[in-house]
C-alpha positions as CSV (number, residue, x, y, z in Angstrom):
1,M,-91.9,44.2,-229.5
2,L,-89.8,41.6,-231.4
3,N,-91.6,39.1,-233.7
4,K,-90.6,36.3,-236.0
5,S,-90.2,38.6,-239.0
6,S,-87.1,40.0,-237.2
7,R,-85.1,37.2,-238.8
8,G,-85.6,38.8,-242.1
9,T,-84.2,42.1,-241.1
10,G,-80.6,40.8,-241.2
11,I,-80.1,41.8,-237.6
12,P,-79.3,38.7,-235.5
13,I,-81.7,37.9,-232.7
14,R,-79.0,38.2,-230.1
15,Y,-78.4,41.8,-231.1
16,L,-82.1,42.7,-231.0
17,L,-82.3,41.3,-227.5
18,V,-79.1,43.0,-226.3
19,L,-80.5,46.3,-227.7
20,W,-83.5,45.8,-225.5
21,L,-81.2,45.1,-222.6
22,G,-79.7,48.5,-223.4
23,V,-83.2,50.0,-223.1
24,L,-83.7,48.2,-219.7
25,S,-80.3,49.6,-218.7
26,A,-81.5,53.1,-219.6
27,V,-84.7,52.6,-217.6
28,A,-82.8,51.4,-214.6
29,Y,-80.7,54.5,-214.6
30,L,-83.7,56.7,-215.1
31,D,-85.2,55.1,-212.0
32,R,-82.0,55.6,-209.9
33,T,-80.8,59.1,-211.1
34,N,-84.2,60.9,-211.2
35,I,-83.7,61.5,-207.5
36,S,-80.5,63.5,-208.1
37,V,-82.4,65.9,-210.4
38,A,-85.3,66.1,-208.0
39,G,-82.9,66.4,-205.1
40,I,-83.1,70.2,-204.7
41,Q,-86.9,70.0,-204.5
42,I,-86.8,67.0,-202.2
43,S,-84.3,68.6,-199.8
44,H,-86.5,71.7,-199.6
45,E,-89.7,69.7,-199.1
46,F,-88.2,67.4,-196.5
47,A,-86.1,70.2,-195.0
48,I,-82.8,68.2,-195.2
49,S,-79.2,69.2,-196.1
50,N,-77.1,67.9,-198.9
51,T,-75.4,65.6,-196.4
52,R,-78.6,64.0,-195.3
53,L,-79.7,63.8,-199.0
54,G,-76.5,61.9,-199.5
55,W,-77.7,59.4,-197.0
56,V,-80.8,58.8,-199.2
57,F,-78.6,58.4,-202.3
58,S,-76.3,56.0,-200.3
59,A,-79.3,53.9,-199.2
60,F,-80.0,52.9,-202.7
61,L,-76.4,51.9,-203.3
62,I,-76.1,50.0,-200.1
63,G,-79.2,47.9,-201.1
64,Y,-77.9,47.6,-204.6
65,A,-74.4,46.5,-203.5
66,S,-75.7,44.1,-200.8
67,F,-77.7,42.1,-203.2
68,Q,-75.3,41.8,-206.2
69,I,-74.2,38.3,-205.3
70,P,-77.7,37.0,-204.5
71,A,-78.9,38.5,-207.8
72,G,-76.1,36.6,-209.6
73,L,-77.2,33.4,-207.9
74,L,-80.8,34.1,-209.0
75,A,-79.7,34.8,-212.6
76,R,-77.8,31.6,-212.7
77,R,-80.6,29.5,-211.3
78,L,-83.7,31.1,-212.8
79,G,-82.2,32.7,-215.9
80,P,-82.1,36.4,-217.0
81,R,-85.5,36.3,-218.6
82,R,-87.6,35.8,-215.4
83,V,-85.2,37.7,-213.1
84,L,-85.2,40.9,-215.2
85,A,-89.0,40.7,-215.8
86,V,-89.6,40.6,-212.0
87,G,-86.9,43.2,-211.6
88,G,-88.7,45.7,-213.9
89,L,-91.9,45.2,-211.8
90,W,-90.0,45.7,-208.6
91,W,-88.4,48.9,-209.9
92,G,-91.7,50.3,-210.8
93,I,-93.3,49.6,-207.4
94,F,-90.5,51.2,-205.3
95,T,-90.0,54.1,-207.7
96,A,-93.7,54.9,-207.2
97,L,-93.4,54.4,-203.4
98,T,-90.7,57.1,-203.4
99,A,-93.3,59.6,-204.6
100,L,-95.8,58.5,-201.9
101,V,-93.6,59.3,-198.9
102,P,-95.2,62.2,-197.1
103,P,-92.7,64.8,-195.9
104,H,-94.4,65.9,-192.6
105,I,-94.8,62.5,-190.8
106,G,-92.4,61.4,-188.2
107,G,-89.4,59.6,-189.6
108,A,-90.1,60.7,-193.2
109,V,-86.4,60.7,-194.1
110,L,-86.0,57.2,-192.6
111,I,-88.9,55.9,-194.7
112,L,-87.4,57.5,-197.8
113,I,-84.1,55.8,-197.0
114,L,-85.8,52.4,-196.6
115,V,-87.7,52.8,-199.9
116,R,-84.6,53.7,-201.8
117,F,-82.8,50.8,-200.1
118,A,-85.5,48.4,-201.4
119,L,-85.3,49.9,-204.9
120,G,-81.5,49.2,-204.8
121,V,-82.3,45.6,-203.9
122,G,-84.5,45.2,-207.0
123,E,-82.1,47.0,-209.3
124,A,-79.3,44.7,-208.2
125,T,-80.7,42.1,-210.6
126,M,-79.8,44.2,-213.7
127,Y,-76.2,43.6,-214.5
128,P,-75.6,40.1,-213.1
129,S,-78.5,39.1,-215.3
130,T,-77.2,40.9,-218.4
131,S,-73.8,39.3,-217.8
132,Q,-75.3,35.9,-217.6
133,F,-77.2,36.6,-220.8
134,V,-74.2,37.8,-222.7
135,E,-72.2,34.7,-221.6
136,R,-74.9,32.4,-223.0
137,W,-75.8,34.4,-226.1
138,F,-72.6,35.9,-227.5
139,P,-69.3,34.5,-228.9
140,V,-66.2,35.6,-227.0
141,K,-65.2,37.9,-229.8
142,E,-68.4,39.9,-229.6
143,R,-68.7,40.3,-225.8
144,G,-67.1,43.7,-225.7
145,K,-69.6,45.1,-228.2
146,A,-72.5,43.4,-226.4
147,N,-71.6,44.9,-223.1
148,G,-70.9,48.2,-224.7
149,I,-74.5,48.3,-226.1
150,I,-76.0,47.3,-222.7
151,F,-74.0,50.0,-220.8
152,A,-74.6,52.6,-223.5
153,G,-78.1,52.6,-221.9
154,V,-76.5,53.9,-218.7
155,G,-75.4,57.1,-220.5
156,F,-78.5,57.3,-222.5
157,G,-80.8,56.9,-219.5
158,S,-78.8,59.1,-217.3
159,G,-78.4,61.8,-220.0
160,L,-82.2,61.7,-220.8
161,T,-83.0,62.1,-217.1
162,P,-82.0,65.7,-216.4
163,P,-84.1,67.4,-219.2
164,L,-87.0,64.9,-219.0
165,V,-87.3,65.0,-215.3
166,T,-86.7,68.7,-215.1
167,A,-89.6,69.3,-217.6
168,I,-91.9,67.1,-215.7
169,I,-91.0,68.8,-212.4
170,L,-91.5,72.2,-213.8
171,H,-95.0,71.4,-215.1
172,Y,-96.3,68.8,-212.6
173,G,-93.9,68.6,-209.6
174,W,-91.1,66.1,-208.7
175,R,-93.5,63.3,-207.6
176,A,-95.0,63.1,-211.1
177,S,-91.5,62.3,-212.5
178,F,-91.3,59.2,-210.3
179,W,-94.7,58.0,-211.4
180,F,-93.6,58.4,-215.0
181,S,-90.4,56.4,-214.3
182,A,-92.3,53.7,-212.6
183,C,-94.6,53.1,-215.6
184,I,-91.7,53.0,-218.0
185,G,-89.9,50.4,-215.8
186,V,-92.9,48.0,-215.6
187,T,-93.5,48.3,-219.4
188,A,-89.9,47.6,-220.3
189,G,-89.8,44.5,-218.0
190,L,-92.9,43.0,-219.6
191,V,-91.6,43.5,-223.1
192,W,-88.4,41.7,-222.1
193,Y,-90.3,38.8,-220.6
194,F,-92.3,38.2,-223.8
195,A,-89.4,38.7,-226.2
196,A,-86.4,37.0,-224.5
197,R,-85.3,33.5,-223.6
198,N,-82.5,32.4,-221.3
199,V,-80.5,30.6,-223.9
200,P,-80.5,30.6,-227.7
201,E,-81.3,26.9,-227.8
202,E,-84.8,27.8,-226.4
203,H,-85.6,30.6,-228.8
204,S,-87.6,29.7,-231.8
205,W,-86.6,32.9,-233.7
206,V,-82.9,32.0,-233.7
207,G,-81.9,30.6,-237.0
208,S,-79.6,27.6,-237.3
209,A,-76.6,29.6,-238.5
210,E,-76.8,32.0,-235.6
211,R,-77.4,29.2,-233.1
212,T,-74.3,27.3,-234.4
213,L,-72.2,30.4,-234.3
214,I,-73.1,31.0,-230.7
215,L,-72.7,27.5,-229.5
216,T,-69.3,26.9,-231.1
217,E,-67.8,30.3,-230.1
218,R,-69.1,31.3,-226.7
219,R,-66.2,29.6,-224.8
220,V,-62.7,31.0,-224.3
221,D,-61.1,27.7,-225.1
222,D,-62.1,24.5,-226.8
223,L,-60.8,22.0,-224.3
224,P,-63.1,18.9,-224.0
225,A,-63.1,19.1,-220.2
226,R,-65.4,22.1,-220.3
227,V,-68.8,20.6,-220.9
228,D,-70.2,24.0,-221.9
229,D,-73.4,23.0,-223.6
230,S,-74.5,20.0,-221.5
231,S,-77.6,19.6,-219.5
232,D,-75.4,20.1,-216.4
233,Y,-75.1,23.8,-217.1
234,G,-76.0,25.7,-214.0
235,K,-75.8,22.6,-211.7
236,H,-72.1,22.5,-210.9
237,T,-71.0,23.3,-207.4
238,I,-70.1,27.0,-207.1
239,P,-66.3,27.3,-206.6
240,W,-66.5,30.0,-203.9
241,S,-62.9,29.5,-202.9
242,K,-61.6,29.9,-206.4
243,I,-63.8,33.0,-207.0
244,L,-62.7,34.7,-203.8
245,R,-59.0,33.9,-204.3
246,S,-58.9,34.8,-208.0
247,R,-56.5,37.6,-208.7
248,S,-58.5,38.7,-211.7
249,V,-61.8,38.8,-209.7
250,L,-60.3,40.6,-206.8
251,A,-58.5,43.1,-209.0
252,M,-61.6,43.9,-211.0
253,T,-63.6,44.4,-207.8
254,V,-61.0,46.9,-206.4
255,S,-60.9,48.7,-209.8
256,Y,-64.7,48.8,-210.0
257,F,-64.8,50.3,-206.5
258,S,-62.9,53.3,-207.8
259,Y,-64.9,53.2,-211.0
260,G,-68.2,53.4,-209.1
261,Y,-66.8,56.1,-206.9
262,V,-66.2,58.4,-209.9
263,A,-69.3,57.4,-211.8
264,W,-71.6,58.3,-208.9
265,I,-70.2,61.8,-208.7
266,F,-71.8,62.3,-212.1
267,F,-75.0,60.4,-211.3
268,A,-75.7,61.8,-207.8
269,W,-73.9,65.2,-207.7
270,M,-73.3,66.6,-211.2
271,Y,-76.7,68.4,-211.5
272,I,-76.5,69.8,-208.0
273,Y,-72.8,70.7,-208.5
274,L,-73.5,72.8,-211.6
275,A,-76.5,74.5,-210.0
276,Q,-75.2,75.2,-206.5
277,V,-71.4,75.4,-207.0
278,R,-71.1,76.7,-210.6
279,G,-74.1,78.9,-210.4
280,L,-76.1,77.7,-213.4
281,N,-79.8,78.0,-213.4
282,L,-82.2,75.0,-213.3
283,K,-82.6,74.8,-217.1
284,S,-78.8,75.3,-217.8
285,S,-77.9,72.7,-215.2
286,A,-80.2,70.2,-216.8
287,I,-78.6,70.9,-220.2
288,Y,-75.0,70.8,-219.1
289,S,-75.4,67.9,-216.8
290,M,-76.4,65.9,-219.9
291,F,-72.9,66.2,-221.4
292,P,-71.2,63.5,-219.1
293,F,-73.9,61.0,-220.0
294,V,-73.5,61.7,-223.7
295,G,-69.8,61.0,-223.1
296,M,-70.7,57.8,-221.3
297,T,-72.9,56.5,-224.2
298,I,-70.1,57.2,-226.7
299,G,-67.5,55.7,-224.4
300,C,-69.4,52.5,-223.8
301,L,-70.1,51.9,-227.5
302,L,-66.5,52.8,-228.6
303,G,-64.9,50.9,-225.7
304,G,-66.7,47.7,-226.5
305,I,-65.7,47.9,-230.2
306,V,-62.1,48.8,-229.5
307,S,-61.8,46.0,-226.8
308,D,-63.0,43.4,-229.3
309,W,-60.8,44.8,-232.0
310,I,-57.6,44.7,-229.9
311,A,-58.5,41.2,-228.6
312,A,-58.9,39.8,-232.1
313,R,-55.5,41.1,-233.2
314,Y,-53.3,41.0,-230.1
315,G,-54.9,38.5,-227.8
316,L,-57.6,38.5,-225.2
317,R,-55.5,39.8,-222.4
318,K,-54.4,43.0,-224.2
319,G,-57.8,43.4,-225.7
320,R,-59.6,43.3,-222.3
321,C,-56.9,44.9,-220.0
322,L,-55.0,47.5,-221.9
323,L,-57.9,49.8,-222.6
324,P,-59.1,50.1,-219.0
325,V,-55.6,51.1,-217.8
326,I,-55.4,53.9,-220.4
327,A,-59.0,55.0,-220.0
328,L,-58.9,55.2,-216.2
329,V,-55.7,57.2,-216.1
330,L,-57.2,59.6,-218.7
331,T,-60.3,60.0,-216.4
332,A,-58.1,61.1,-213.5
333,V,-56.6,63.8,-215.8
334,F,-60.0,65.1,-216.9
335,L,-61.3,65.2,-213.3
336,L,-58.4,67.4,-212.2
337,L,-58.6,69.7,-215.2
338,G,-62.4,70.0,-215.1
339,S,-62.6,70.8,-211.4
340,R,-60.1,73.6,-211.8
341,A,-61.7,75.2,-214.9
342,H,-62.8,78.8,-214.3
343,H,-66.0,78.8,-216.4
344,A,-68.9,76.6,-215.6
345,E,-69.4,75.6,-219.2
346,T,-65.8,74.6,-219.7
347,A,-65.9,72.6,-216.5
348,A,-69.0,70.8,-217.7
349,L,-67.3,69.9,-221.0
350,V,-64.0,68.7,-219.5
351,L,-65.7,66.7,-216.8
352,A,-67.9,65.2,-219.6
353,C,-64.7,64.0,-221.3
354,G,-63.8,62.4,-218.0
355,A,-67.1,60.5,-217.9
356,G,-66.6,59.4,-221.5
357,S,-63.1,58.1,-220.9
358,L,-64.3,56.4,-217.7
359,Y,-66.9,54.5,-219.7
360,L,-64.4,53.4,-222.3
361,A,-63.4,50.8,-219.7
362,Q,-66.9,49.7,-218.8
363,S,-67.4,46.7,-221.1
364,S,-64.1,45.2,-220.1
365,F,-65.3,44.5,-216.5
366,F,-68.2,42.5,-217.6
367,A,-66.7,40.9,-220.7
368,V,-63.9,39.5,-218.5
369,S,-66.4,38.2,-216.0
370,A,-68.1,36.2,-218.8
371,D,-64.7,35.1,-220.3
372,I,-63.4,33.6,-217.0
373,A,-66.6,32.5,-215.2
374,G,-68.8,30.6,-217.7
375,E,-72.0,29.5,-215.9
376,F,-70.8,31.5,-212.8
377,T,-70.8,34.8,-214.8
378,G,-73.7,36.3,-212.9
379,I,-72.0,35.6,-209.6
380,V,-68.6,36.9,-210.6
381,S,-70.1,40.0,-212.3
382,G,-72.3,40.5,-209.2
383,M,-69.2,40.5,-207.0
384,V,-67.4,42.9,-209.2
385,N,-70.4,45.2,-209.5
386,M,-70.8,45.1,-205.7
387,G,-67.4,46.7,-205.4
388,G,-68.5,49.4,-207.8
389,Q,-71.7,50.1,-205.8
390,I,-69.9,50.3,-202.5
391,G,-67.7,52.9,-204.2
392,G,-70.8,54.7,-205.3
393,A,-72.3,54.6,-201.8
394,C,-69.1,56.1,-200.5
395,T,-69.1,59.0,-203.0
396,A,-72.8,59.7,-202.4
397,S,-72.1,60.5,-198.8
398,L,-68.3,61.5,-198.8
399,T,-68.4,63.8,-201.8
400,P,-70.6,66.5,-200.2
401,L,-68.8,65.9,-196.8
402,I,-65.3,66.5,-198.4
403,A,-66.6,69.4,-200.3
404,A,-68.1,71.0,-197.2
405,H,-64.8,70.8,-195.3
406,F,-62.2,71.1,-198.0
407,G,-63.9,72.4,-201.2
408,W,-65.2,70.7,-204.3
409,E,-61.7,70.5,-205.9
410,M,-60.6,68.2,-203.1
411,S,-63.6,66.0,-203.8
412,F,-62.5,65.6,-207.4
413,L,-58.9,65.1,-206.4
414,T,-59.9,62.2,-204.1
415,A,-61.8,60.7,-207.0
416,A,-58.8,61.1,-209.4
417,C,-56.4,59.3,-206.9
418,L,-58.8,56.4,-206.5
419,V,-59.3,56.0,-210.3
420,V,-55.6,55.8,-210.8
421,I,-55.5,52.9,-208.3
422,G,-58.3,51.3,-210.3
423,A,-56.2,51.6,-213.4
424,M,-53.2,49.9,-211.8
425,A,-55.4,47.0,-210.6
426,W,-56.0,45.9,-214.3
427,L,-52.3,45.0,-214.6
428,V,-52.9,41.7,-212.7
429,V,-56.1,40.8,-214.5
430,D,-55.9,37.8,-216.8
431,P,-59.0,36.9,-218.8
432,T,-57.5,33.6,-219.9
433,Q,-57.4,32.1,-216.4
434,L,-60.7,30.3,-216.2
435,L,-62.8,29.3,-213.2
436,L,-64.9,26.6,-214.7
437,L,-62.2,24.4,-216.2
438,P,-61.4,22.2,-213.2
439,L,-65.1,21.6,-212.5
440,A,-66.3,19.4,-215.3
441,G,-68.5,16.7,-214.0
442,A,-68.8,18.1,-210.5
443,K,-72.4,18.6,-209.5
444,N,-74.4,19.6,-206.5
445,G,-75.9,16.7,-204.5
């Protein structure tokens, strides 16, 4: 755990904390993707088809999507410190409950669906809270990197899941893997609670130089009408009409729908696709299904750095918007090529490149949410993320359905078409159009 001596390491406190958010992100994805690795054993034990297993996958995503905006409201009101700590505990409880569902009682599948829905509700706190944290703790010029670190945990956690969960399943059964995930989630949440604070002004470990840098550079503009650091922060009336009518917010939500649709092909179906469709054995499937998540990790880190670099040299709009357009179009190309590859190993590698190019765009969604929304970052990022999770819920159920009727190549073609639409949506996003600017001085009664 972090301590006061961290100030002497030369690593700013904001980066130590965002690194732990990367760990929490990895844990969140361990908790949500372990079921895809255990899916074959679960489907056998509960005597369900891939289509009904897809319902279980979708239940998590429906709960996750439904509570994105409430999670953003909580992050704004209570702060990311408490929200994520409680979230870690929640994840642990419902991950453990997944392992406790008996397969032979009446309505076992329905119970499993409800438990996974509840897990999704708890995990909805993750990224609205991290977005609110980044908005308060990071200068505008560093938000791409900060979000890149956080979302690198997605690739790391999801990539670690197949070999780790497979090893536990082979030795102790699939239920043991869920108990392991539950313990990790609770521990990570507790560490966050004791190490973090909602804002740098409250953290005794933050030096004066770091605090000054954050406070003077965490706004997109320097107009005096934006009372960024006043005691009124978090008390302004939420501009729902402006959020819901914002071209940038709506475009990012549409784009993230397509993004989530593609991402959840990797999270929910990659392991099963390689085993059942490509004919790899359990061990080989675990190894090759790691490749997309390695690509995601690299893509997140590189995308955040590149976004900040372009923004510093060519302006915020080009820095935040150009990269997603290119990355999402490349993703479509890799999906089409990978799905048509003749050899399983080649398909896995090409599809992994698609996952990597997809995640080059990841940090832009959440950096722009912070850039335009200020104290409403958690709400805006929750709305955008809701779009992504609805997309994920669609692919969890539609992908096996399309594959069953038209083949797996058609499933990947559908995803490729959607991700191109997502790329085009970024052409209307403008990270310099702020939501908070007209609201200075307006407060709740």
